[in-house]
C-alpha positions as CSV (number, residue, x, y, z in Angstrom):
1,Q,0.0,0.0,0.0
2,I,2.8,2.3,0.8
3,S,4.5,1.6,-2.5
4,L,1.2,2.5,-4.3
5,L,1.0,5.7,-2.4
6,I,4.6,6.7,-3.1
7,G,4.2,5.8,-6.8
8,F,1.0,8.0,-7.0
9,I,2.7,10.9,-5.2
10,S,5.8,10.6,-7.5
11,V,3.8,10.8,-10.6
12,N,1.5,13.5,-9.3
13,N,4.4,15.8,-8.4
14,S,6.3,15.4,-11.7
15,P,6.0,17.3,-14.9
16,W,3.9,15.2,-17.4
17,T,4.7,14.7,-21.0
18,D,1.8,12.3,-21.8
19,Y,-1.3,13.1,-19.8
20,S,-3.3,10.0,-20.7
21,A,-0.5,7.6,-19.6
22,Y,-0.1,9.2,-16.2
23,S,-3.7,9.8,-15.6
24,Y,-4.3,6.1,-16.2
25,F,-1.5,5.3,-13.7
26,Q,-3.0,7.7,-11.1
27,I,-6.5,6.2,-11.5
28,V,-5.3,2.6,-11.2
29,T,-3.2,3.4,-8.1
30,M,-6.1,5.3,-6.4
31,C,-8.6,2.6,-7.2
32,D,-6.3,-0.1,-5.8
33,L,-5.7,2.0,-2.6
34,V,-9.5,2.5,-2.2
35,M,-10.2,-1.2,-2.6
36,I,-7.5,-2.2,-0.2
37,L,-8.9,0.3,2.3
38,F,-12.4,-1.2,1.7
39,F,-11.2,-4.8,2.4
40,Y,-9.3,-3.6,5.6
41,I,-12.5,-2.0,6.9
42,I,-14.4,-5.2,6.2
43,H,-11.9,-7.2,8.1
44,I,-11.5,-4.7,11.0
45,F,-15.2,-4.3,11.7
46,K,-15.9,-8.0,10.8
47,I,-18.5,-7.1,8.3
48,Y,-17.8,-10.4,6.5
49,R,-19.6,-12.2,9.3
50,K,-22.9,-10.3,8.7
51,L,-22.7,-10.5,4.9
52,T,-22.5,-14.3,4.4
53,C,-23.9,-14.2,0.9
54,V,-20.6,-12.8,-0.4
55,S,-17.6,-15.1,-0.8
56,W,-15.1,-12.8,0.7
57,P,-12.0,-14.9,-0.1
58,L,-13.0,-15.0,-3.7
59,A,-13.8,-11.3,-3.8
60,E,-10.4,-10.5,-2.3
61,F,-8.7,-12.8,-4.7
62,L,-10.4,-11.2,-7.7
63,H,-9.7,-7.7,-6.4
64,Y,-6.0,-8.5,-6.1
65,L,-5.9,-10.3,-9.5
66,I,-7.6,-7.5,-11.5
67,G,-5.8,-4.8,-9.6
68,T,-2.4,-6.5,-10.2
69,I,-3.0,-6.8,-13.9
70,L,-4.1,-3.2,-14.2
71,L,-1.2,-2.0,-12.1
72,L,1.3,-4.0,-14.2
73,I,-0.1,-2.4,-17.4
74,A,-0.1,1.1,-15.9
75,S,3.5,0.6,-14.7
76,I,4.6,-0.5,-18.1
77,V,2.9,2.4,-19.8
78,A,4.3,4.9,-17.2
79,A,7.8,3.4,-17.6
80,S,7.7,3.6,-21.4
81,K,6.5,7.2,-21.3
82,S,8.8,8.6,-18.6
83,Y,11.4,10.1,-20.8
84,N,14.1,10.0,-18.0
85,L,12.1,12.3,-15.7
86,T,13.1,11.1,-12.2
87,G,9.7,11.5,-10.6
88,L,8.0,9.5,-13.3
89,V,10.7,6.8,-13.3
90,A,10.3,6.6,-9.5
91,G,6.5,6.3,-9.9
92,A,6.8,3.5,-12.4
93,T,9.4,1.7,-10.2
94,F,7.1,1.8,-7.2
95,G,4.3,0.7,-9.4
96,F,6.4,-2.4,-10.4
97,L,7.2,-2.9,-6.7
98,A,3.5,-2.7,-5.8
99,T,2.8,-5.2,-8.6
100,I,5.3,-7.7,-7.1
101,L,3.8,-7.2,-3.6
102,C,0.3,-7.7,-5.0
103,V,1.4,-11.0,-6.5
104,L,2.8,-12.1,-3.2
105,S,-0.5,-11.0,-1.5
106,I,-2.5,-13.1,-4.0
107,W,-0.2,-16.1,-3.3
108,S,-0.5,-15.7,0.5
109,S,-4.3,-15.2,0.3
110,Y,-4.6,-18.3,-1.8
111,K,-2.3,-20.3,0.4
112,V,-4.2,-19.3,3.6
113,S,-7.7,-19.8,2.2
114,C,-7.4,-22.8,-0.1
115,I,-4.4,-24.8,0.9
116,T,-5.0,-24.6,4.7
117,Q,-8.7,-25.4,4.4
118,S,-8.0,-28.4,2.2
119,T,-5.4,-29.9,4.5
120,S,-7.6,-29.3,7.6
121,K,-10.3,-31.6,6.2
122,Y,-8.1,-34.6,6.5
123,H,-7.0,-34.0,10.1
């Protein structure tokens, strides 16, 4: 989350040469941050216990999967359009770092929800 925020701030405070590429990067990072905050609020206040009609592990998995793909695309576009401007290069770099961290989060979420549940059935 911090890497997303740093990437957003780096791109926001840099001179832009291609408005569409950096606007897309900012929109993707802000949407990811809002959705992460949404899932944190759900877990903190234990809303998932009241809304049992939603498969929360699946919703979180899909959020991370779609967000990671969009963030990877936005980081590639931002890196290709940076033209050696340090703030834009830093934004793209933190975007790539956030992409790697999202992939690790997808793996850990999958590992906790699917692998642990399947091994606990046999014990």
